[in-house]
N, C-alpha and C positions, 0 to 999 in steps of 0.2 A: 268621775274621779273624785275621791274624797279630799277634804282639805289637807289631811295628813299626807296623802299620796302626792298631792300637788306640791306641798312643802318640800318633801324629799326630792321630787323631780326638779324643783327650782334650785334646791341646794346643790344637787349634782351638776346642773347646768352652770351654776355660778363658780364652780371650781376651775381654777386655772390648770394648765397641763400638769405642772409639777405636783399640785395638790391632789389631783385625780390619780396620778400615778402612785403617789405616796400612799393613798388610801387603798388602792388596789393591791399594792405590794404588802401593805400591813394586813389586809384581810387574808391573803395567801399565807403569810407567815403565821397568823393566828390559827388558821385551819390546819396547817402542817405541824403545829405544836401540840395537836391533840394526841391523847394517849394511843389512839388507833395507829398512829404512825411512829410511835416511840422506838420500835425495833427495826425501823428501816433506815439505812443510810441514804444519803442524798441520791445516789445513783439508782437504788432500788425504788425509792419514792418517785423519782422522775419517770422511771420505766412504768411503774404502776399507773400513774396518772395519764401518761402519754397513751398507754394502751387503752385506758378507759375512754379517752377522747377519740382515739382512732376508730372506735366502734361507730362513730357518727360521721366519719370521713368517707363519704361515698365517691368523691372525686380524686382521692389519693394525694391530697395536698400535704398531709403530714408525712406520708411515705417519701415524697420528694425531698423533704427536709433531711432525710437520712443520708443524702448525698454529701452533706457537710456534717461530720461528727461533732463539730463545735457549735452547731446552731443554737443550742440551749444557753451558751454563755455569751452569744452575741446580744447586742441590745439595740433598741430603737429609742429615740427620744423625741422631745418636742411635741408638735401637734399630733403626729401619727400615734404616739404612745398615749398622749392625753385623750385623744378621741376614743381609742380602744378602751381605755380605763373608764371613761364616762359612759360609753355604750354598755360596758359590762356591769357597771354599777346600776345603771337604769334597768337592765335585764334582770339583775339580781333583785332589785327592789320590787319588781312586778311579780315575783314568785310568791307562793304562799309563805307568809311569815317574813318575806324578804324586806318589806318596808321597814320593819323594826330592826332587822339586822343591819341594813344600810344606814338607817338613822343613827344607830348606836355606833357604827364605824365612823360616821361623819363627826359625831360628838367626841369620840375617843381619840381618833387618829388625825383629825384635822390639824394641819400645821400651816399657818399663814406664811411661814418662811421655808416650806418644804424645799430642801436643797438637792434632792436626787430626782432628776427629771428623766430617768431611763427605766425601761422595762425590758428585762432580759427575756430570751426565748423560754427559759425555764419558768419564770414568773408568769409570762403570758399564757403558757399552756396550763399552768397551775390555776390561774384565774378562770380560764374557760372551764377547766375541770370543776372548780368550785361552783360556777354558775350552773353546770349541768347535773351535778351530783346531789345526793340527799343522804340524810341520816348521819351527817358528820356533826359531832359534838365538839365545840371549841369555846374559848373564852375571848371576850373583848373587854378588856379591863376587868372589872369585877362581875361582869354579866356573862352567865353561861348560856350558850345557845345551841340548839340542835336544828340544823338546817333541814327543812322539809325537802322532799324530792319533787321532781317534776314528772308529769305523765310522759310516756314514750312519745306521744304526739308533740308535746311541748318541747321535749329535748330535740326531736327531729327538726322542728321548725326553727329553733334558736341556733343550733350547732353549726350549720353550714356557713353562715355569715362570719362567725367568729373564727372558724377554721380557715376560711379563705383569707381573712385578715391576717392571721398568723402566717399563713403560707406566703402571702404577698410581701411580708416584711423580712421573713427569716429564711426563705428559700435561697439557695446559692445563686449568685448573680447570673451565671450562665443559664440557669433554669428559668429565670424571670423573663428573659428576652423572648 
């Protein structure tokens, strides 16, 4: 591991839950502000990214979420959301060009007083989509970035854990038991 990679890893680990969630939410917002998505309303955008992530859902975790039409507006907070955000930031930083993307996000979006400690279903699925996808052009501050894609093998190895995590937090209560 290079010194720069270790530095980013240490910076991610040092984030408290609210800070990690804030950075994850900010990255999703930056990605969805890209011109690629300008013509999509929120519902169409959510459908597009959910369908993209469902391609990796071999166990039907995301299908089960459909039992609750409001799962995307539900939220998780605290340690669970912070852990998901830190794991996602780490996975993103390990991708080609990801270290620079996450370092820039840490520099630009870091907020010692981050006051929103929640991650909605929509933001969580958006974050997983961002981790898995490639070719997205967006800005972080004045920095323009084009996120590189992952190989199919890498996508297949990363996706299941994140999909299970989303399913475990947002699946209707009756389906969790």
